[in-house]
C-alpha positions in Angstrom: -110.5 -59.6 37.0 -108.4 -59.6 33.7 -104.9 -58.7 34.4 -102.7 -56.1 31.8 -99.8 -57.9 30.4 -96.6 -57.2 29.0 -93.5 -59.2 28.1 -91.0 -59.5 30.7 -87.4 -61.4 31.0 -87.8 -63.8 34.1 -85.1 -61.9 35.6 -87.1 -59.1 35.9 -90.8 -60.4 36.5 -88.7 -61.3 39.9 -87.8 -58.1 40.2 -90.8 -56.4 39.9 -92.3 -59.1 42.1 -89.8 -57.3 45.5 -90.4 -54.1 43.9 -94.2 -54.2 44.7 -94.4 -56.1 47.7 -92.1 -54.3 49.5 -94.2 -51.0 48.4 -97.5 -52.6 49.8 -95.9 -54.4 52.9 -93.5 -52.9 55.0 -92.2 -56.4 56.7 -91.4 -57.7 53.8 -87.1 -57.0 53.1 -84.5 -58.5 51.4 -81.3 -59.9 52.9 -78.4 -62.1 51.3 -74.6 -61.5 49.4 -74.7 -59.3 46.8 -77.9 -58.5 46.3 -76.5 -54.5 45.3 -74.4 -56.6 42.3 -76.2 -57.4 39.3 -73.1 -59.8 39.1 -74.3 -61.4 42.1 -78.3 -61.5 41.4 -78.7 -60.4 37.6 -81.8 -58.4 37.0 -83.8 -59.6 39.9 -83.0 -56.9 42.7 -82.4 -54.0 40.1 -82.5 -50.8 41.6 -84.1 -52.2 44.4 -81.5 -50.6 46.9 -82.2 -47.0 45.7 -85.7 -47.5 45.6 -85.8 -49.0 49.6 -82.4 -48.1 51.2 -79.9 -49.9 53.1 -82.2 -51.0 56.0 -84.8 -52.7 53.4 -81.9 -54.3 51.0 -79.3 -55.5 53.4 -76.2 -56.4 51.7 -74.7 -58.6 54.4 -71.2 -60.3 55.2 -70.4 -64.1 53.7 -72.1 -65.7 56.9 -74.8 -67.8 55.3 -75.4 -69.2 59.0 -75.7 -65.8 60.8 -77.6 -64.2 57.8 -80.6 -66.6 57.8 -80.9 -66.8 61.7 -81.1 -63.0 61.3 -83.9 -63.8 58.7 -85.0 -66.4 61.0 -85.7 -64.4 63.9 -86.9 -61.5 62.1 -89.6 -63.3 60.8 -90.5 -64.8 64.1 -91.2 -61.4 65.3 -93.7 -60.0 62.9 -91.2 -59.2 59.1 -91.2 -61.4 56.1 -87.8 -61.4 55.0 -86.5 -63.0 51.7 -82.9 -64.3 52.3 -80.8 -65.3 49.0 -78.4 -67.3 48.5 -76.4 -66.5 44.8 -74.7 -70.0 44.7 -77.7 -71.9 45.9 -74.4 -74.7 47.0 -74.2 -72.2 50.3 -77.1 -72.4 51.6 -75.9 -75.9 53.1 -73.9 -73.3 55.9 -77.4 -72.6 56.9 -79.2 -76.0 57.3 -79.9 -74.7 61.0 -81.4 -72.3 61.1 -83.6 -73.4 57.7 -84.1 -77.1 59.0 -84.0 -77.2 62.5 -85.9 -73.9 63.4 -88.2 -72.3 60.6 -89.0 -75.9 59.2 -90.1 -77.0 63.1 -91.3 -73.9 64.5 -94.7 -74.0 63.8 -95.2 -77.6 64.7 -93.1 -77.1 67.9 -95.1 -73.8 69.1 -98.3 -75.7 68.6 -99.2 -73.7 66.1 -98.8 -70.5 67.6 -96.4 -68.8 65.9 -95.1 -69.3 62.5 -91.9 -68.8 60.6 -93.1 -66.8 57.4 -89.8 -66.5 55.8 -88.6 -67.4 51.8 -85.4 -68.8 51.3 -84.5 -67.6 47.8 -81.4 -70.4 46.5 -80.1 -69.3 42.8 -78.8 -72.3 41.1 -75.7 -70.9 38.9 -75.0 -74.7 36.8 -73.0 -74.4 33.8 -70.3 -71.9 33.1 -67.9 -74.4 34.1 -67.9 -73.6 37.7 -67.7 -76.9 38.6 -69.4 -78.8 41.6 -69.2 -76.3 44.6 -70.9 -73.7 42.6 -73.4 -75.9 40.3 -75.8 -77.8 42.1 -79.4 -78.1 42.4 -80.0 -79.1 46.3 -84.3 -78.9 46.0 -84.7 -82.8 47.3 -82.5 -81.8 50.3 -85.3 -79.1 51.2 -88.4 -81.4 50.2 -87.3 -84.5 52.5 -88.4 -81.6 56.0 -91.6 -81.4 57.1 -92.2 -78.0 57.4 -90.7 -77.0 54.3 -92.2 -75.6 51.5 -90.5 -75.9 47.9 -91.6 -74.2 44.5 -89.9 -74.3 41.2 -90.8 -71.5 38.6 -90.4 -72.0 34.6 -91.6 -68.8 33.5 -91.6 -65.2 34.0 -95.1 -65.8 35.2 -95.3 -68.3 37.6 -91.3 -66.7 39.0 -93.6 -63.5 39.7 -96.7 -65.3 41.1 -95.0 -67.7 43.2 -92.4 -65.1 44.5 -95.3 -63.6 45.5 -97.2 -66.7 47.1 -93.9 -67.6 48.9 -94.2 -64.2 50.8 -97.3 -64.0 51.6 -97.3 -67.7 53.5 -97.1 -68.4 56.9 -94.9 -70.9 56.2 -91.1 -70.9 55.0 -91.0 -71.1 51.7 -87.5 -72.6 49.8 -88.1 -70.4 46.3 -86.3 -72.3 43.3 -84.5 -70.0 41.0 -82.5 -71.5 37.6 -79.7 -68.8 36.2 -80.7 -70.6 32.5 -84.1 -69.1 32.7 -83.4 -65.8 33.0 -83.2 -65.2 29.7 -86.6 -66.6 29.3 -88.9 -64.0 28.1 -93.0 -64.1 28.4 -96.4 -62.4 29.4 -96.2 -61.1 33.0 -99.4 -58.9 34.5 -98.7 -55.4 35.9 -100.8 -56.3 38.7 -99.9 -58.1 42.1 -101.1 -61.5 41.7 -100.7 -65.2 43.0 -99.8 -68.3 41.8 -101.1 -70.8 44.4 -98.5 -73.1 46.2 -99.1 -76.4 45.6 -100.7 -76.3 42.0 -99.4 -77.2 38.9 -100.4 -76.6 35.3 -100.9 -78.4 32.2 -98.4 -76.9 29.6 -100.0 -78.7 26.9 -102.4 -81.6 26.3 -101.9 -84.6 24.9 -102.7 -88.1 25.0 -100.1 -90.6 23.9 -96.8 -90.0 27.3 -97.0 -87.8 30.3 -93.7 -85.6 30.6 -93.4 -84.1 34.2 -90.9 -81.6 34.8 -90.1 -78.2 36.5 -87.9 -75.2 36.8 -86.0 -75.6 33.8 -86.4 -78.5 32.4 -89.7 -78.0 32.1 -88.8 -75.6 29.2 -86.5 -78.5 27.7 -89.6 -80.4 27.8 -91.3 -77.9 25.1 -88.5 -77.9 23.3 -88.5 -81.9 23.2 -92.2 -81.5 22.2 -91.5 -79.7 19.4 -89.7 -82.6 18.0 -91.9 -85.2 19.1 -95.0 -83.7 17.7 -93.3 -84.0 14.0 -92.7 -87.9 14.5 -96.2 -88.0 15.1 -96.6 -88.2 19.0 -98.5 -86.8 21.6 -97.1 -85.4 24.8 -98.8 -83.7 27.9 -96.2 -82.1 29.2 -97.1 -80.8 33.1 -95.2 -77.6 34.8 -95.0 -79.0 38.7 -94.1 -75.8 39.6 -94.1 -76.9 43.2 -92.1 -79.5 44.4 -93.3 -80.0 48.0 -96.1 -80.2 47.8 -96.8 -81.7 44.5 -100.0 -81.0 42.7 -100.8 -85.6 42.9 -104.4 -85.0 41.1 -103.4 -83.1 38.2 -100.4 -86.1 38.0 -102.3 -88.4 38.7 -105.2 -87.7 36.2 -102.5 -86.8 33.2 -100.7 -90.8 33.5 -104.4 -92.3 33.8 -105.3 -90.7 30.3 -101.5 -91.6 28.9 -100.5 -94.3 30.4 -97.0 -93.9 30.1 -94.9 -91.2 32.4 -91.8 -89.4 31.9 -90.0 -87.5 34.8 -87.9 -84.8 33.5 -85.9 -83.0 36.6 -82.2 -81.3 36.4 -81.7 -82.5 40.2 -79.7 -86.1 40.6 -81.6 -89.1 39.7 -81.0 -91.1 43.4 -83.3 -90.7 46.0 -84.6 -87.1 44.1 -87.6 -85.5 42.8 -88.0 -87.9 40.3 -87.7 -90.9 42.4 -90.3 -89.5 44.7 -92.8 -88.9 41.6 -92.3 -92.5 40.3 -92.7 -93.9 43.7 -96.2 -91.7 44.1 -97.8 -93.0 40.7 -96.3 -96.9 41.2 -98.3 -96.3 45.2 -101.1 -95.1 43.8 -102.1 -96.2 39.9 -99.7 -98.2 38.9 -102.3 -100.5 37.1 -102.5 -97.7 34.8 -99.2 -97.6 33.8 -98.5 -99.2 30.5 -94.6 -99.3 30.1 -92.3 -98.3 32.9 -91.7 -95.0 34.3 -88.5 -92.9 32.8 -86.7 -90.8 34.1 -84.2 -88.0 32.6 -82.0 -86.8 35.4 -78.6 -85.5 36.4 -76.0 -88.5 36.8 -74.6 -89.4 40.2 -71.6 -87.5 39.8 -70.1 -84.1 40.9 -70.6 -81.1 37.8 -67.7 -81.3 36.0 -65.3 -77.9 35.2 -65.3 -78.3 31.2 -67.3 -77.4 28.7 -67.1 -81.1 26.7 -68.2 -82.8 30.1 -70.9 -80.3 31.0 -72.7 -80.8 27.7 -72.4 -84.4 28.7 -73.8 -84.0 32.4 -76.7 -81.2 32.2 -79.5 -83.3 31.2 -81.7 -81.4 27.8 -84.8 -81.7 25.2 -82.7 -84.7 23.6 -82.8 -86.9 26.5 -86.6 -86.4 27.1 -86.9 -87.5 23.2 -84.8 -90.3 24.0 -87.1 -90.9 27.2 -90.2 -90.6 25.4 -88.9 -92.8 22.1 -88.1 -95.9 24.6 -91.3 -96.0 25.9 -93.6 -95.1 22.8 
């Protein structure tokens, strides 16, 4: 079936996903702080309150733990809530219902029940917002059995992964990065789902594999423009899903190129890049022709001024530098 496509921004693609699924499925509802305010959630929740009313678009008090407990409880009785956190940092207040309850429920019930809830965390890095408003915490959630973690980088995937997350019977952490809100791309008008756990090759190459997700996948594509001019053929893999990771796609690419650069928008220690590096080392070490290179945040909190932010956040230039080390 061919899908009719048109250009949408990343934020409007999420908005369309929510509109379409809420129109089709009365069990889906949205709750969170600032869902009626574009200042908090951008275009992602545009007009949802007018379309579906306050019973299905619930602007909650500032209590992440209570809000999340409400979402988990609703999921356990047959609803499909989407809980949004305009600052991912404050999901920490909700660790108990997310980690102790939602993640464990299917296992502890012997498979008899599940918690189909989407925890939608928005990373708000940059803009001089400092350490408590800029954190990317996907590695914390990916460490927990029972949670799936997705991280789209394009409008197409933003819509498709949101729909897939809502339809999934497991709790899903949906990682949304504000630095992607200006990205535009082709998005089908119809309802569709991007499979959770399946990455995609954004560009074929033979010299080096660059693995990334979320906004770093966009930076990898920008880096490739420079690398091509230098005669370097990079294969770019957008993971789309951090847990489960598409190991088959990853291993196939590294076997072909023999060199791996991992571009991650989170901290370097004990994070996504460390997990990917370990997977490759444990399973296909003999194919590596050079040490794995990792591009990630330095192990310190986010700074609160623009000059330091430019040094702190990884970009295409850091990816290019890592590639040159092993080419």
